[in-house]
C-alpha positions in Angstrom: 0.0 0.0 0.0 2.6 2.6 0.8 4.3 2.1 -2.5 1.1 2.8 -4.4 0.6 6.2 -2.8 3.7 8.1 -4.2 3.0 7.0 -7.8 -0.1 9.3 -8.4 1.7 12.2 -6.7 4.7 11.7 -9.0 2.4 11.6 -12.0 0.8 14.8 -11.0 4.2 16.4 -10.3 5.4 15.4 -13.7 2.3 16.9 -15.4 2.6 20.1 -13.4 6.3 20.4 -14.3 5.6 19.8 -18.0 2.8 22.4 -18.1 5.1 24.9 -16.3 7.9 24.3 -18.8 5.5 24.7 -21.7 4.1 27.9 -20.3 7.5 29.3 -19.7 8.7 28.4 -23.2 5.6 29.9 -24.7 6.0 33.1 -22.6 9.7 33.4 -23.6 8.9 32.8 -27.3 6.0 35.3 -27.3 8.2 37.9 -25.5 11.0 37.5 -28.1 8.6 37.7 -30.9 6.7 40.7 -29.5 9.8 42.7 -28.6 11.3 44.7 -31.5 14.6 43.6 -32.9 16.1 47.1 -32.4 16.2 47.4 -28.7 17.7 50.5 -26.9 20.2 48.2 -25.2 20.9 45.2 -27.5 24.2 44.4 -25.7 22.6 44.2 -22.3 19.8 41.9 -23.5 22.2 39.7 -25.3 24.5 39.4 -22.3 21.6 38.5 -19.9 19.7 36.3 -22.3 22.0 33.9 -24.3 19.2 33.1 -26.8 
């Protein structure tokens, strides 16, 4: 019985992590697409964000 309890929690944790990663990637992609290519400080953005 104790071995069956952690399995659903692990499954839920994996689902939550996957959704969070997907949301973060979508947010980053939308931000990069929405932001103009000619930023006032291109060097600063490039140094902070490698991609």
